[in-house]
C-alpha positions in Angstrom: -25.1 45.6 -50.8 -28.0 45.0 -52.9 -25.4 43.5 -55.7 -24.2 40.7 -53.7 -27.1 39.3 -52.8 -29.1 39.7 -56.1 -26.2 38.7 -58.6 -25.3 35.7 -56.7 -26.7 32.4 -56.8 -25.6 29.4 -55.0 -24.1 27.7 -57.9 -21.5 30.5 -57.6 -20.5 28.4 -54.2 -20.4 25.1 -55.5 -16.8 26.1 -57.3 -13.9 23.8 -56.1 -16.9 21.6 -53.6 -16.3 17.8 -53.9 -18.5 15.6 -55.1 -21.2 14.5 -52.7 -19.9 10.7 -51.0 -23.0 9.5 -49.1 -22.6 8.2 -45.7 -24.7 5.3 -45.1 -26.5 4.4 -41.6 -25.8 1.0 -42.0 -21.8 2.3 -41.0 -20.3 1.9 -38.0 -19.6 4.7 -35.2 -15.8 3.7 -35.9 -16.4 5.1 -39.6 -17.8 7.5 -38.4 -15.3 9.0 -36.0 -13.0 8.8 -39.2 -15.3 10.5 -41.2 -16.0 13.1 -39.3 -12.4 14.0 -38.1 -11.6 13.8 -41.9 -14.9 16.2 -43.2 -14.3 20.2 -43.0 -17.6 20.9 -41.4 -17.7 19.3 -38.4 -20.4 16.6 -39.1 -21.5 14.3 -41.5 -24.6 14.0 -43.5 -26.1 10.3 -43.0 -28.4 8.4 -45.8 -30.2 5.4 -45.9 -29.2 2.6 -48.7 -31.0 3.1 -52.0 -34.3 0.9 -52.4 -32.6 -0.3 -55.8 -28.6 -0.4 -57.0 -28.0 2.2 -59.8 -31.6 4.1 -59.4 -32.1 7.5 -60.7 -33.5 9.4 -58.4 -35.7 12.7 -58.1 -34.9 15.3 -55.6 -38.1 13.8 -53.2 -36.5 10.8 -53.3 -33.3 11.7 -52.3 -34.7 13.8 -50.0 -36.5 10.3 -47.9 -33.3 8.9 -47.9 -31.5 11.5 -45.8 -31.6 10.9 -42.2 -29.8 13.7 -40.2 -26.5 14.9 -39.5 -24.1 13.5 -37.1 -21.8 15.3 -35.1 -18.9 14.8 -32.5 -20.9 15.2 -29.7 -23.5 12.8 -30.2 -20.9 10.4 -30.8 -19.3 11.6 -27.5 -22.6 11.3 -25.8 -23.0 8.0 -27.0 -19.9 6.3 -25.9 -20.1 7.4 -22.6 -23.0 5.3 -22.1 -22.7 2.7 -19.6 -23.1 -0.3 -21.5 -20.4 1.5 -24.3 -17.8 2.3 -21.3 -18.0 -1.7 -20.5 -17.7 -2.7 -24.2 -15.6 -0.1 -26.1 -15.5 -2.6 -28.8 -19.3 -3.2 -29.6 -20.0 0.1 -28.9 -17.6 1.1 -31.7 -18.9 -1.3 -34.1 -22.8 -0.3 -33.7 -24.4 0.8 -36.5 -24.8 5.1 -37.1 -28.4 4.4 -37.3 -28.4 4.4 -33.8 -27.0 7.2 -32.7 -27.8 9.6 -35.3 -30.6 12.3 -34.2 -33.0 12.1 -37.1 -34.2 15.4 -38.7 -34.8 15.4 -42.6 -35.3 19.2 -42.0 -31.3 20.1 -41.8 -30.9 19.3 -45.5 -32.9 20.9 -48.7 -31.7 20.6 -52.3 -31.9 23.4 -54.2 -31.2 24.2 -57.7 -28.3 26.1 -58.2 -29.9 28.8 -59.9 -31.5 29.7 -56.1 -30.8 33.4 -55.3 -28.3 34.1 -52.1 -30.7 35.5 -50.3 -33.0 32.6 -50.4 -30.1 30.4 -49.4 -29.2 32.8 -46.3 -33.8 32.6 -45.4 -33.5 28.8 -45.5 -30.4 28.9 -43.4 -31.7 31.0 -40.9 -34.9 28.9 -40.3 -32.7 25.8 -39.4 -31.3 24.4 -42.9 -27.6 23.3 -42.0 -26.9 21.5 -45.7 -27.6 22.6 -49.1 -27.8 19.7 -51.7 -26.6 21.2 -55.3 -25.9 20.0 -58.3 -22.6 21.0 -59.6 -23.1 19.9 -63.2 -24.9 22.9 -64.5 -23.8 24.9 -67.6 -25.1 28.4 -67.5 -25.8 30.7 -71.0 -24.2 33.9 -71.6 -20.7 33.0 -70.1 -19.0 36.4 -70.6 -20.5 36.7 -66.8 -20.6 33.3 -65.4 -21.3 34.2 -61.9 -24.3 36.1 -62.1 -28.2 35.6 -62.5 -28.4 39.0 -64.2 -26.7 39.1 -67.5 -27.4 42.5 -69.8 -30.2 42.6 -67.7 -32.0 39.4 -68.3 -32.4 36.3 -65.9 -29.7 33.6 -67.1 -31.1 30.2 -68.0 -29.7 26.6 -67.2 -29.4 24.2 -69.7 -31.6 21.8 -68.5 -35.1 20.5 -69.8 -37.0 23.2 -68.0 -35.2 25.9 -69.8 -38.0 25.1 -72.8 -40.4 26.3 -70.8 -41.8 30.2 -71.4 -41.7 30.4 -68.0 -38.5 29.9 -67.3 -37.0 33.4 -68.4 -38.2 35.0 -64.9 -38.0 31.6 -63.0 -34.9 30.2 -63.7 -33.0 31.6 -60.5 -35.5 30.1 -58.7 -35.4 25.8 -56.9 -37.5 23.2 -58.9 -40.6 22.4 -57.2 -41.3 19.4 -59.6 -40.5 16.3 -57.7 -41.1 14.3 -60.7 -38.0 15.6 -63.0 -34.9 13.2 -62.8 -31.6 14.9 -61.7 -28.4 12.4 -63.6 -25.9 15.7 -62.1 -23.3 15.1 -59.7 -24.6 16.6 -56.5 -22.4 18.4 -53.5 -23.1 19.7 -50.2 -22.6 23.3 -49.2 -22.4 24.1 -45.5 -23.4 27.2 -43.6 -19.6 27.9 -43.4 -19.4 27.9 -46.9 -21.8 30.6 -47.2 -20.2 32.3 -44.5 -16.8 32.4 -46.2 -18.2 34.0 -49.6 -19.9 36.4 -47.2 -17.3 37.3 -45.6 -15.0 37.8 -49.3 -17.8 40.5 -50.2 -17.1 42.4 -47.3 -16.8 45.7 -48.9 -20.0 45.5 -50.7 -21.7 44.9 -48.1 -20.8 48.1 -45.8 -21.7 49.4 -43.4 -23.1 46.1 -42.3 -19.7 44.3 -41.0 -18.5 47.1 -39.0 -21.8 47.1 -37.3 -21.7 45.6 -33.5 -23.6 42.2 -33.4 -25.4 43.7 -30.4 -26.8 46.2 -33.1 -27.7 43.6 -35.6 -29.6 41.4 -32.7 -27.4 38.9 -33.9 -26.9 37.5 -30.1 -28.9 34.5 -29.1 -29.5 34.9 -25.4 -31.5 31.3 -24.9 -27.9 29.4 -24.7 -27.7 25.8 -23.3 -25.5 26.0 -19.9 -24.3 23.4 -17.2 -22.6 24.2 -13.5 -19.2 23.7 -13.6 -19.9 21.0 -10.1 -22.5 19.4 -12.2 -21.3 15.9 -13.3 -20.6 16.5 -17.2 -23.0 13.6 -18.4 -25.8 15.6 -17.4 -24.7 17.8 -20.2 -25.8 15.2 -22.8 -29.3 14.2 -21.2 -30.6 16.1 -23.9 -28.1 17.6 -26.5 -29.0 20.8 -28.1 -29.2 21.3 -31.8 -27.9 24.5 -33.3 -25.8 25.6 -32.0 -24.0 21.9 -30.3 -22.8 23.2 -27.3 -23.2 23.5 -23.5 -21.4 26.3 -21.9 -19.6 25.3 -18.5 -20.4 28.2 -16.2 -20.0 29.7 -12.2 -22.5 31.3 -10.8 -21.8 34.9 -9.7 -23.0 36.9 -6.6 -25.6 38.9 -8.6 -27.4 35.9 -10.3 -25.1 36.0 -13.6 -23.0 33.4 -14.9 -19.0 33.0 -15.3 -18.3 31.0 -18.9 -15.1 28.9 -17.8 -15.2 26.0 -21.1 -17.8 24.6 -22.9 -18.6 21.0 -24.2 -19.4 21.1 -27.6 -19.0 19.3 -31.3 -16.5 22.1 -32.4 -14.2 20.9 -29.5 -14.6 17.1 -29.6 -14.0 17.5 -33.3 -10.6 16.1 -33.9 -10.4 14.4 -30.0 -9.6 11.0 -28.7 -13.0 9.9 -28.6 -12.9 6.9 -26.4 -11.3 9.2 -23.6 -13.5 12.0 -24.1 -16.4 9.8 -23.7 -15.0 8.4 -20.0 -14.3 11.3 -19.0 -17.7 12.9 -19.8 -18.9 10.0 -17.7 -16.8 10.3 -15.0 -15.7 14.3 -14.4 -17.7 17.1 -13.2 -18.2 19.6 -16.5 -15.7 21.7 -14.6 -13.1 19.0 -14.4 -13.7 18.3 -18.1 -13.5 21.4 -19.6 -10.7 22.8 -17.2 -8.1 19.4 -16.8 -7.2 17.1 -14.5 -3.8 15.6 -13.8 -2.3 12.0 -14.5 -1.6 11.7 -11.1 -5.4 12.1 -9.9 -7.4 9.5 -8.3 -5.3 7.6 -11.2 -6.6 3.9 -9.8 -10.2 4.5 -10.5 -8.6 5.7 -14.2 -9.1 2.6 -16.9 -6.5 2.2 -19.4 -7.0 3.2 -22.8 -5.7 1.9 -25.9 -5.1 4.9 -28.1 -2.5 5.8 -31.0 1.0 7.1 -29.7 1.0 9.7 -32.6 -0.2 13.0 -31.0 -0.9 14.4 -34.7 -3.5 11.7 -35.2 -6.2 11.4 -32.5 -7.7 8.6 -34.1 -8.7 5.6 -31.6 -7.2 2.0 -32.2 -9.6 -1.5 -31.4 -6.2 -3.9 -30.5 -3.0 -4.4 -32.5 -1.1 -1.8 -34.5 1.3 0.5 -33.2 -0.7 1.1 -30.1 1.0 1.3 -26.1 -1.2 1.5 -23.1 -1.1 4.4 -21.1 -3.3 6.1 -18.1 -6.1 8.4 -18.8 -5.4 12.3 -18.9 -6.7 15.0 -20.3 -4.1 16.0 -22.6 -5.5 12.8 -24.2 -8.8 14.6 -25.1 -6.8 18.0 -26.5 -7.4 19.6 -23.2 -3.6 20.6 -21.0 -3.4 21.3 -17.6 -1.0 23.1 -15.1 1.2 20.5 -13.2 0.5 22.3 -10.2 -3.1 22.4 -10.0 -4.7 18.9 -9.2 -8.5 20.4 -9.5 -10.1 22.8 -11.6 -11.2 25.0 -8.6 -7.8 25.6 -7.9 -6.7 26.3 -11.7 -8.3 29.5 -12.2 -4.9 30.9 -14.6 -3.6 27.3 -16.1 -3.2 27.5 -19.6 -6.3 25.6 -21.0 -5.5 25.2 -24.7 -8.2 23.8 -26.8 -10.6 23.9 -23.7 -10.7 27.4 -23.2 -14.1 28.6 -24.7 -14.1 30.6 -28.0 -15.6 34.3 -26.5 -16.2 37.9 -27.9 -18.0 41.3 -26.5 -21.0 42.5 -27.4 -19.3 45.6 -29.0 -17.5 43.3 -31.3 -18.7 44.1 -35.1 -19.9 41.3 -37.1 -16.8 41.4 -39.6 -14.8 40.1 -36.4 -16.9 37.6 -35.0 -17.1 36.0 -38.7 -13.5 35.9 -38.7 -13.0 34.6 -35.6 -15.5 31.3 -36.2 -13.9 31.0 -39.4 -10.1 31.0 -38.1 -11.0 28.7 -35.6 -13.3 26.2 -37.3 -15.9 26.9 -35.0 -19.9 26.9 -35.1 -20.4 29.9 -32.8 -18.8 32.3 -30.2 -20.0 32.7 -26.5 -20.7 36.9 -25.8 -19.8 38.5 -22.9 -20.3 41.6 -21.2 -18.0 44.3 -22.6 -16.9 45.7 -19.1 -15.9 41.8 -18.2 -14.4 38.8 -20.5 -15.9 36.2 -18.5 -19.7 37.2 -17.5 -21.7 35.7 -20.4 -24.5 37.5 -21.8 -25.5 34.7 -24.8 -24.0 32.9 -28.0 -23.9 33.9 -31.9 -24.2 30.8 -34.6 -24.1 30.4 -38.2 -28.0 30.9 -38.2 -27.9 34.1 -35.5 -25.4 35.8 -38.3 -27.1 34.6 -41.3 -30.3 35.8 -39.9 -28.6 39.2 -39.0 -27.1 39.3 -42.9 -30.5 38.6 -44.3 -32.7 41.0 -42.3 -30.1 43.8 -44.0 -31.2 43.7 -47.6 -35.0 43.3 -47.0 -35.2 47.0 -48.3 -33.7 46.3 -51.6 -36.1 43.4 -52.3 -38.6 45.1 -54.2 -36.5 46.1 -56.8 -35.8 42.5 -57.6 -39.4 42.7 -59.3 -38.3 45.5 -61.5 -35.7 43.5 -62.6 -37.6 40.8 -63.6 -40.1 42.6 -66.1 -36.7 44.5 -67.3 -35.5 40.7 -68.2 -39.1 39.5 -69.6 -38.5 38.8 -73.3 
């Protein structure tokens, strides 16, 4: 296990990552919907414009321009507001600066030589994105993806490499806020880190086969809403991490049965306008379980939606669109044609609305694979005896925290490596 965290740095994970393209806070909600749908991470970082075009920035200046991360749940909750429902075109032209929740702490710029174990620590404490330089060049190229080569710390070819202390500190993030960075940048997500870790399962043994319960990876403090409550109540205070609310039904013993979820993962590539209307008008149970085309149809507005099923983007008048009545199918949920309400549809095929669940006894490797295969940011955890009784949730931060705790015993040996590598 020690080799994975000692011999790898965040620069290793930038291979193949595209260069960062900043999404500005002056862009519209409509543009954000397209950007989120095309993203591979379910959310997009939002930035303020530079004060001067072509200005060379340092790390501190760039961090100050960062606003926060915008996801699909943020947008659907915004579009579900009364005035947005009344004037959808105006709502879609709204700048994202009025929608995104400011939070500078979820992004951190780090040196590409930062140890992977240090990146795990940052992410388990709330950092969701790492901004990393791509154009770094290493010395001693026969073992490129290593911070140790022949017992010595590798050095970056930058201005800091001339410093006598860089021999032991090249692997750590630069603390200088005055060094100008001209390199291209890329953005690493927690999903990128999880994908890297799952590719090293052999080196991590026996950790991957341990249950999430024994590793303490289950978070019992999850957000939930009862199925009978209006779905819009779930958005009064949006959860931060994971961005998800469990839709539950109370049981006689005081526990809760999960029947669905309202989350950024589920709404990632949905019809945002239709989802917003449903969020504002249906109960949480109806929203996640699905409603029929003919249920209270006289109260449902017409939506102008793209007629191509594969492309769930919204259309603002004109184009190849057609008018049709609202259906939960337009959100991406499916329902049983013989069941007009969620209360009588326990056995319906729910498609994308079905919550992603695992049991307390599932292994860490199984849960990681489950999250990555479904492109989900979390998995709901149920009791071993019952697949519906909810006990908690496992998110990216919980997994990274569990993994980061394991190599703690080998960290003292880093000093001996440093001493061995000092010239």
